N, C-alpha and C positions, 0 to 999 in steps of 0.2 A: 682300512686299518690293519687287516690281517696280512696285507702285503708288505708292511714294514717289519724289519727284523724285531722279533719279540714284541710286536704290536706297539713299538715305541714311537715317539714323535719322528717324523721324517719329512724332508722337504718335498714339495710338489711343484713341478714345472709345467707351464702351459705354453704350448707352441701354436701360434696362429698359422693356419694353412687355408687361405681362401680358395674356393673352387671357381669363383667367378670374379672378374675385375670389379673393383668398387665403382659405384655410380654416384656422382656429385652433381647436385643442382643448386642454383643460386636463387635467393629471394631478396626481400627488402628489410628483413629483421623486424617487422611490425609485431609479430607474435612468435615466441620461441617454439611453440608447438606446431602452429599452422603455417607460419611464414617466416622461417628462420633465414638468416643470411646464407647459410650453407647447410645443406642436408646431405649427409653422407650415408649411403645405403650399401650394405654388403649382403648379398643373397648367398645362402649356403656357406657362410663363413665357418670353416672347420677349426676346431680346437683339439689338439692332441694333449691328453693329460698323462704326464709321467710322474712316477713316484720313485724316490730313492729306496731301492729294495735290493738287499744282498750286494751292496757295493757297486751299484750301477743304477741308472734311471731306466725304468721299463714303462712302456705305454700300457695303461690299464683301461683306457676308453678314449673314444673320439666323439665329440659332440658337435653337431651342426646347427646353426641358427641363422635366422635373418635378422640383421642389425640395422636399426634406424637411429642415427645420431643427429638430432637437430642442434646446430651450433650457431651462436651469434658471436660477434666480435666486439670487444670493448676497448676503447682507446686508453692507454696508460703511458706514463713517461718512458716505459721500455718499448712501446710499440703496441700493435694490435694483439690482444690476448683472447683466446677462445673462451666462451662461456657456454656451459652445458648444465641443464637442470636434470632431466631424466632421459635415460637411454632406453630405447625400446628394443627388447630381444624377444623374438617370437619363433614359432614353428620349430621348436627344438626336437631333435632326435639324437639318440645315442647309438653308436656302433662300436665294434671292437671291444666289447665289454665282457668277455668271457672270464676275466679275472675278478669280477665283482659280483656280489650276490643280488644286488638290487635289480628290479625290473627296469630295463633300459627305457621303456616307454614312459614310465612314471618319473624316472630320473631326468629325462629330457626337460619336462615341465619344471621340475624343481630347480635345475641348473640355470634356468633363464633369470631368476632373481639373483642368484649368487654371482653369476657372471657379469651382470649389469655393472656392479661396482668395480669388478676387476678390469673390464674393458674401459670404463671411465678413467681408472688410474693409468692404464696404458696410454690412453689419448692425452691425459694431462702431462705425462712424462715425455711423450713423443712429439708434442706440438709446442714449440717454444714461441715467445713473442715475435711478431713480425716487425722488425725494426724499419721504420720509414725515415728516420732522421740521421742515420749514420753518415750519409754522404753530405748532409748539410751542417753537421756539427762544426766542421772547420771554418764555416762561414758565420757561425754564431746565430744560425737560424734554426727554426723547427717548424714542422708542419702541424697545424691544428685542425683536427677533425671535429666537426660539430658533434655535441653529445647526443645520445639517443633520447628520444622522447617516448614515453610509454604509449604503446599503441600505434606509434608512427615510425619507430626506428630512427636511425641517424640520417640526416640529409647527405652526409658525406660518405655513406656506405649504401650504394644502390646497385640493383641489377641493371645492366645495359645490354642491349641486343644489337648485333650486327651480323648481317648475312645469315640470319636465322640461328646464330650462335649466341648463347647467353654468357655474359662475363660479369664478374664482380668489379664494379667501378668504385674508385676511391677519390673523393673530392675534398680538398683541404685548403686552408689558407696558410699564409706564412706569417710568423711573428718572430721577434727577437727572443732567443732562447733565454730562459731564466726569469721571464716576466710574469709567471703565474703566481697565484697565491701560495704562501708557504704551506707545506703539507701538514696534515693532521697527525695526532698521536693517538693510536687506538689502545683501549684497555678492554679486557674481556675476562669474564669468569664463568665457570660452569655452575649453573643453578641446580641442575638435576639431569639425571639420565633415566629415561623410562624404557625398560627392557621387558618385552613380552617373550618369554622363553620359547614359545611356539614359533616365533619369528626367527629363531636360530636353528631350528631343527628341520631337516630336509622334508620330512613327511608332513609338516604342519605349516610351512611357509605360505603366507597369503600376501597379496600386493600391499595391504595396509597394516602389517604387523612388524615392520622393521623398527629397530630402536630409534628413539627420538631424544636428541640432546637439546636442553634448554640453556641458552647462553645469554647472560647479561653483558651488553656491549655499550661502550661509551667512547667519546672522542673529545680531545682538547686541541685548542689552537697552539701554535708555536709559542705563544705567550703564556700558556698554562691556564687559559680561561675556557669556559664553556662556549661553544660556537653559538652565534646568534642567527645562524642560517640553517637550512635543512641539510641533514647529513644522511648518507646512505652507506650500507655496509655490505661486504662480500665475504663469502666463506669458501674455503677449500679443504677437502678431507683426504688425508692420506696421499697427498701428491697428485690427486686427480685434477680434473678441469675445474676452474673457478665457477661457482654457482652465480645465478643472476643477482643483481643488486637489490637490496631491501632497504627502504627508507625508514628513518626514525624521526621523532619530533625534534624541534630546534633545541630543546634543553632536556636534560635528564637521561639521555641515552635511550636504549631500546632493548627489547627482549626478542631474541631470535629463536625459533624452533627449527632445528635442523635434523633432517632424516636423509639417509642414504643407504643404498644396498650394501655398500662396503661395511657398514656397521653391523651387519648380520654375522660377521666373522668375529669370534671371540678373540680378544687380544688388546693390545695398546693401539689406540688410534690418535693420530695427530690432526688437529683442526686449526687452521690459520684463519684469522679474522682481520680484515683491513677496512679502512674508512676513507671517504672523500666527500667534499661538498657536492651536493647535487648539481649537475651540469658543469662541473669543473674537473675534467678527467686528469689534469696535470697537477692537481694538488693532492694526489693519492698518497696515502701513507705507505711508503715503500718498505717499512719494517713491520710486518703484521704481528699482531699478538698471537702467540702460540699456546694452544691448550692441549692437554693430554686427557683422553677419556679412556677408561677401562670398561670393556664389555666382558664380563666374567661371571658366568653362572655356575661354574664347576667348583666343587670342593677339592682342596688339595689332598693328595694321597701321600702316605708315609708308611715306611716299613723299615725294620732293622735287618740288615744283611747278616749272614752267618758270622759268628765270632771266630777270629783267627787264633792261632796258637799262643799269641801274646795277650789274649784277653781283650782285644780291641775289635770294634765293629763300626761299620759305616752306616749312615742313614741313607736310604733311598727315598728322596722327597721329590715330588713332582707337582707342579702347578702350571697350567697352560699359560697363564698371564704373568704371575709374579715371579716365577722361576727362582733365580738365586736370591730374590728379595723376600721369599717366603720365610716365615719365622717357624721355628720348631722348638719343642721341649719334650722331655721324657721323664719317666720315673720307673724304677724297678720294684716289682712286687707291690707292697703297700707303702712305699716310701714317698717322699715329697717330690713334686715336680721340680725339674731344673728351671732356671730362668729362661725366658724366651731368647733365642739367638737366631741371627740370620743364617740361613742354610749355607751361604757362601763362606761364612766365617767358621763353620763347623768342620773339623777334620774327622778323625776317628774318635769314638767315645769309649771310655773304659767301662767294661761290663763286670760287675762283681762276680766272683767265682760261684757264690751260692745263689745267685739270682735265677729264678725260674721263668718269670714272665716280665714283659716290658709293656708299658702303656705309653703311646706316642700321640702327639698332637701337632698339627701343622696349620698355620694361619696365613692366609693370603692378604694382599693389600686392601681388599674390600671387607675384611673381617670374618670371612667364612673360615670355619675350623673343621679340618678333617681329623678323624680319630681312628686309632687302630690299637688293638691289644693282641699280642701274640706270644707264643712260647719262644724262648730263646733257643736258637739253633747254633750249636757249637760245631764249626767245620772241622774237617780232618786236617792234620798237618799238611803243609804244602811242600814237603820234601819228597822223599821216596814213599811210594805207597803201592799197594797191589789191590786189585779188585777181584772179588769172587762172589758169585751168587749161584743161581741155577740156570743152566742153559735150557730154555723152555721154548718149544716151537710155538709160533703165534696161533692162538685159538681162533676159531671162527667167531666173528662178532655177533652180538645179539640180533634178534630179528626186528627189534623196534627201536625207535629213537624218540623218546618222549620230549627231549629238549634239544633244540638246535641252538647254534650260536651264530647269529648273522653278523655280517660286516657292519662296522659302525656307520652312522649316518654320514651322508656326503658332507654335511656341514662340519662334522668332526674331521673329515679328511682335509678340507680346506683350512681348518684351524690347526691342523697338525696335532690333533688331540691324542691322549693316551688313556682317557678314562674308560675303564672296562664297563661294558654293558652287563647288567645283572640278568641272569637267566631266570625265567619264570619256573619256579619249582613247585610241582604238585605232588611230589613223592619225596621220600627221604634222601635218595641218592641220585647222582647223575647217571644217565645211561649213555651208551656209545652208539654212534651212527652206524647204520648198516653199510655193508660194502667192504671189500678187502682189496688191497693193492695187488695188482697183477705182476709187479716187478720186484717184490721183496718179501722175504720171510724174516721173522724177528725172534730174538731171544732176549731174556732179561739181562743177563750178562754171562760170563763164562766161569767155569770152575772145573776142578778135577773130581774124580769119583769120591775122594776122601772127604770132600767138603760139602757134599750134598746134604741138605737138611733131612732129618729122619721123617719117615712117613707118619702122618697122624690122621685124624678124622676131619681135617679142614675141608670145607666145601665152599665154593663160590657159585651161587646159583642166581640166575636172572629172575626178576628184574632188579632185585635189591643189591646184587653184587655183580659186577661186570669186569671184564679184562680191559686194560688200557689199550689204546691204539696209538701208533706212532705219529700220525698226522704228517708233518713236514719232516722228512728224514733224508739225509745224504747230501745236503747242500755244502758249499765250500769243498767241493769234491776233488780228490786226487786219486790216481790209479797207477798200479805197477803190476808187472808180471814176474812171478818167481821162476827159478830155473826149471821147475817141474811143470811149467805152463799154467799154474794157478793165477787167476786174475784177482788181485786184492784191491779193494776200494775203501777209502777213508772219507768221512764226512761229518756233518753236524746234524744232530737231532734237535730240532727247534721246539716243537710243541704241537699239541692237538687243540687248535683254537675253536673248533666247532663244539667242543664239549667242555664241561666244567668239573672242577674238583668239589669236594664236600662243602666248601664255603661259597660255592657259586662263581668262582673265578675261572676264566679260560685256562686250560692246562698248559703250563710252560715247562719245558724240560731244560734244554741247554747242555747237551751231553756230546762227548766224542763217541762216534760209532765207527766200527771197521767191519767190513763184510767180505765174504768170499763169493765170487760169481760162479754159479753152477751150470751155466749155459743158457739159463732162462731167467734167473733172478739173482739178486744180491741177498745172501743170508747174513743179516746184520747181527753184530754183537755190540752191546754197550760197554765201552772201555773206561770212561771217566765221566764224572759229573753227577752220579746218583748219590744223594746224601743218605746217611743212616739216621739222621736226626733232623726233623721229628720222625717218629716211627710212621710207617705206611699205614693208611687206613684200610686194613685188609677186610673189614666188614663190608665196605662199599666197593673195593677194587681188588681184583684177583691177585693174591700174593704170588701165585705160581705162573702168572701170565707176564705180559710185557712190562718191563721195568720193575718187576716184583710188586706191582700195585702202588708204587711210590709216585704220588702226584707232585710232591714238593720239589722245586728246583734246587740244585746245589750251586756250586760255582758254575758260571756260564762258560763252558769250554768247548773246543772243537772247531773253531773257525780257522780259516787259512791253513787247512791241513796240507801236508806234503808227505807222501808215503814212499818207502823204499823197502828193500829186502836185505837183511844182514844175517848171514849164516842160515839162509833158507827160511827165515821167519820175518814177518812184517814189522816194521818200525814206523812211527809217525811223529813228525813235528807238528805242533799246532799252537794256536793262540788261546790263552786264558783271558777271556774278556772281562771277567770280574776283577782279577788281580793285575790285569795288563802285563802279562808275563808270557814267556816262551816255555812251553812244556813239551815233554817227549814221552812217548809210550812205546813199549816193546812187548812182543808176545813171548812169554816164557812157559814152554809146555802148553798147557791148556788154559792158562790164566794170563792176565796182562799186568804189567807193572808200569808205573808212571813216575816221573820226576819233574821238578821245575829246573830248567836250565839257566834261565836268566830272568831277573826282575829287579826292582829297586823302588825306593820311596819316590812317589810323584813322577815316576817314569812311565812310559808306554813302550813295552818291549814285546816283540814277537809277531807283529803283523807281517803279512806277505812272506811267510817262511817258505824257503825253497831248500829241499833236502836232496843230496846226492850221496850215494854210497861210493866212497873213494878209498881203495885199499882196504876194504873190509870195515871201514869206519864210516859212521854217519857224519856228514859235513852239512851244516845248516847255515844258510845266509838269511838274515832277518833284519827288520827295521827296529831301531831304538831311538826314542825321542826323550831327551833329558831336559829338566827344568833349568831355569835361570832366576837369579835374584834381581838382575838388572841387565838391560840390553837384549840382544837376540837370544834364542835358545839354541840347543844343539841337536841335530839329527845325525844318525850314524847308520851305516850298514855294518853289522857285526857278523863274524864267522865263528861258529861253535863246532868243535870236532870232538868225537868220542863215541862211546857206546855205553849203554845202561845208564847208570847215574853219574858216570865220570866223564865230564866234558871240560875242555879248555876253551876260552873265548878270547878273541882279538878284535880290534877295530880295523875294518877294511877301508871304509870311506867315511870321512868326517865332514860335516857341513856345520861349522860353528857360527854361521850367520843366518840361521834359519829364522824366519819371522815367527814371533810368538803366537801361541794359541791359548785359548782358555784352559786353565788348569795347570799351566806350565810356568807361571810366574810366581815364585815363592816370595810372599810378603810384599807383592807389588801387583800392578794391574797390567793387562795387555792392551796397549793403545792401538786402536784399529788402523789409524793413518800411518803410523811409523813402523808397526810390527815389533815394537820394543817393549820389554818389561820395564815399567816405570813406577817409582814409588809415589804414593799419594801424598798430597800436601793439603794445607788449609788455605782459606781465603777465597773460596768459590762457593756459589750457591747454584749447584748444577741440577739440571733436569734429571728425571728418573732414567737410569741406564748410563748416564755420563758420570765421569769421575774427575776430581780436581787433581791436576798434576802441574808440575813446574815446566813451563815452556819458555826457554831463554830467560829464566829467572822470574817469570811472571806466572802467578797461579792462573790456570786456564782449565776450563771444562772441556773434556775430550770424550769422544765415543770410545768405548772399550769393548773387547770381545769377552763375553761372559756366557755362562751356561754351557751345555754340552755341545761340542763341535759336531757339525753335520758334514756329510760328504767326504771327499778325499782329504786326507791329512795334508797340511802344508809342510812338507818335509823333503829331504834330499834322497829318499830311497824307497820309492813305491814300486810295486809290481816287480820285485826282485826275481831274477832268473839265474840259476846256477847250472852250469852244464860242463860235462867232462870234455877235455881236449884230447883228440885221438893220440897225439904225441906225448901226452902226459900232463897232469895238472888240471886246473879248473878255470873256466871262464865265467865272468860275472856281467850281467846287464841289469840296468835299473832305470826307472823314470825319476828324474829330478824335477819334482813339481815346482820347486822354488825358481827354477830357470826355464821350465817348459821343455826339457831336453831328454833325449834318449842317450844313455851313456853306457859304454862297455869298459871293462877293466880286466886286465890280465895280471896275475900275480908274478912279480919279479922279486925274488928273494922273500923278504918279509913285507914288501909293500905291494899295493895294488895300484896300477897306473891307469887312470881314467882317460877315455877318449870320447868326445862328443860325436855322436853319429848323425843326429838330426835334431832340428828344433831350435828354439831360442832366437837370438838376434839374427836376422837375415841380411844378406848383402844390400838389399834395398832400404834397410833401416826399420823394416817391420819386424814383428815378433810372431813366432808360431809356438804352439803348445802341443807336443807330441809325447806319447809314451804310455797312455792307459792301456791295460790289457797286454802288456809286453810279454813276449816269449822268445826263447833263445835255443838254437840248435847249432852245434859246432861239428864240422867234418873237415876233410882235407881240402875242400874248396873254400873254406872260410867260416865266418860267423854269420849265421842267418837269423834275422830278427823280424818279428811282426809286431805291430803296435798301432794304436789309434792316433790319427791326426785330429786333435780335439777342436780345432777351429773349423775344419771342413767336414768333420764327421765322416772320415774315410778310413779304411784299413790299409796300412802301408806295409811294404816289405823292404828290407835293406840287407845288403851283404857287405861284410867288412873283411878285408884280407890284410894281415900284417899291420893292423891299426889304421888302415886307409879305407875309406868308404868307396866301394866299387860300384854300387848300384842302389838306387832308391826309386821305388815305383809304387803305384796304387793297385791293390788287389780288388777292392770293392769301393766304389764311389758313393754308395748309399742311395743312389738315384734310380738304379735299375737292377733287374735280375734277368739273366738270360737274354740280354739285349732289349728287354721291354721296360719302359719307364714305370716306376711305381705310381699307381693311380693316386696314392695318398701322399705323394711328395717324398721328401728326404727321409730315409730311415737311419736310425742310430745303429751303426754296425761296428763290430770289432771287439766287443767285450770278451774277455777270457780267451784271447787267441792262443792257439797252440800250434807250433810249427815243427815239422819233421822233414827230413830230406832222404831220398832214396839213393842207393849207390850210383844210379844213373844221373843224378842231379835234379830229379823232379822234386819240387817243393810241395808239401801237403800242409794245408792250414785249415784248422777248424776254429769257429768263432760264433758268437751270437748276434742275431739281428734282434735287438731289444725292442724294436717297434713292432715287429710281427711275431716275436716269440719263437723264432725258428733257429735251428742249428744249421749253419752254413759250412760247406766243405769246398775249399778252393784248391785247385791243382795248377801249379806253375811249371810250364815246360820251358827248358832253357832255349833261348833264341839269340840271334845276333844283337838284339837291342836290350837283352836282359832276360825277361821271362814273359811268356804269354799265359794269361790267366783264364781259367774257366771255373765258374762258380756253380756248385750244385746245392740243392736243398736236401739235407739228410733227414731221415725219418726221426720224428720227435713225437712225444706224447704231450698233448695240451700245449701250454705255453712253455717252451723248452729252450735248450741251447746254453743254459748256464754252466759255467765251470767246465768247459770242454777239455778233453785230452784224447790222445790217440795211443793205442796199444796194439801189439801184434800177438794174436792168440791162434795157435795151430796154423801158423802161416798166413792168416788173414788179418787185414787191418780192420780194427774195431774202433768205433768212435764212442767215447764215454761222455755223458753230460747229465745234467740234472734238469728236471722239469717240475712244474707245479700247476695246480688248477684250484679253482675256488667256487665255481658255480653251484655244484651240488654239495661238494665237500672241500674243505681246505686241506689239501694233501699234496705231497711231492715226493719224488723218489729219483733214483738214478736209472738211466737207460743205457744199454749197451747195444749198438747196432752196427751192421757192416757198413763200410764206406760205400757210397754210391758207385 
């Protein structure tokens, strides 16, 4: 959980990497456990677990298991369909787990239960019906396989042996198609859901405490009457493999008790139920009844964000399962509660000028209510501002750590949870973990001599009062070198998740930081993000220490930093995550000033900022996503030019056909299949999560995109790179995610002319998707680009001259390093690539191996065929290689990147190392 940005919900990806070939044996299907038709065994099946962390997927552990899948086949009108009851996973062990705090040995045993459901779903989605009648349909015939008999299997599905080889034999008769009994019509309702919370927690899972769903199921004939024959029912959970048939009496329906490992994951679960007459496989109900079951033990969380200058504030409401369907209400001071309203329908709320406190409630679909009461925080104006406190060197941390803060349970990771664990508190205040970072020094913020606070008798003494620690500092890194040789670094101060504030919550910051490298460490200053309201708890936390003792987060700022030098002083463009705005900071004397360059209602502005100082002015290229009331939305690359608080803005590239995303459809919904903002209509009774819209004039239930978007934005300008052209002007490169292409653009007059370099529709009719981690360098030999091929997981290099692609090649195929194949298979390589070119034409590239957590450094020497590449491993601390860049300091090439670790402490910082 600590691996996700600000401990929020994050997608988890699981990659199957078998170490040994699967082994398949055939039986007769007499008993699903002891004599299945097919037994699939996989020894040492490897599963790489990746989590979305700081805008890329990183591997946080690898689990190995022995898998035993006993599978029968059942005949249906669609063909032979797999049937699986229980999947056996054993002998679990966990490796590559330095990023998590749990004991790998204990975690391996726990994951066996959780993975059983996930592997079952993979099998269900990966093995479709085996069609035996396709070639006979034109003749009006069909094969009829005898039905299975309990304890005997089906006479038509038997193991045969020839030359000591075992095969699955299929024996069937022929009949005229369409002569079977008419299919049944299934009805089903959920009678109850029995959830033992211990069965949802990693440390307390046992084989017999998975949730149980009780279902009342019935069936009727095509004439609408109760059947006079025996009926059996079959269940499928979350797209997994169908479970074995269960019989009911001839009349009155049946009660089924269904349990599955998949139900251990909190969320919405889909259960399909279908029926057929016993011994008549071809009278199967082909339109199963669908049920939705909520497994939800967590209480919603709610808080009021800081009030803006217009007296408006947004609610931050989170519930793992109900999400946008969560209800919320509030009241100020001792007033009356507002009516309950769906979170999706709430914009900003008006906060009375004289209000001091707010009481908030959030209720999920199961009726659980989360409550919060807080003082109202009134944020600073979002125009020009300047920050000043006291520059204080980081104190030595205390010698004891009474309270640690462990990573959330694995069950929470699988469920993408955000619920904070509460720390056990046996004293009044939180203490700070021992240990100090070796690569950074810290100060609260900066000021000149005239603004230092007067001395008084204030003392902060352990254990009741402690200094704050930075925890994760310096991500979203950018670096530049001033004319005097000073290396400046900008980044993001995320939080200290191992420790808690006075209310027991993990400490979250969300600040912009800038630091000067002194040859051994970055001396950081906090530039933006520290609030003045509420006042810091200086009884518990040192007011003269890091962040002035302020544990409260302000606006979440400092992502996608891009730093430059104007008139000898550093300037930074960065993303304001709270207000979805582009901000700019500049150092003025000993203090910093900040301004908002671009924002807008319901827009998302400022991601992927790229700053170049051109003619003494800061020039910034950045992504802007704008809403729509109907149809597609608009994404743009915008260019801002100026200094200080005075910037002009123009649109450089516009994509007015961008597929919609959640939150960008004003007064309408984003339809998943079409990518269009569409108005809701009436006349439908839709399942949860679906909306009623008009499709060709007919009210139709459709799936919509709702809730917070995860992963890469679907837009036309990601990973923007701006670079100076030696002959004058600027060049632009970007990743168009809507088309899967890398695009370059040069300015001609007031227009930017785009040229597709790679990706998209290929000559053979296939598509490729390239462009993640894009970097650009321009010299007299052309435009040099590095980027990821997302389909093949390789890092590529391209050179463009005069708008014509001259070379495209692979730097790193992800399969090997130094000519040796990776023992653990394909690695995810290429994130945060950074390219530079020497006067001799040698190409230097840094990038991350997100599987191994290493900083890679590649050198491409010019050759007759393009470039010959040699890849090195640069020195990194712990899990590193994030946000790489290259700078020249005192004539030596230095590699800058960010690292993190979690085993003993959750911390991260920037490293500066010489190129190998």
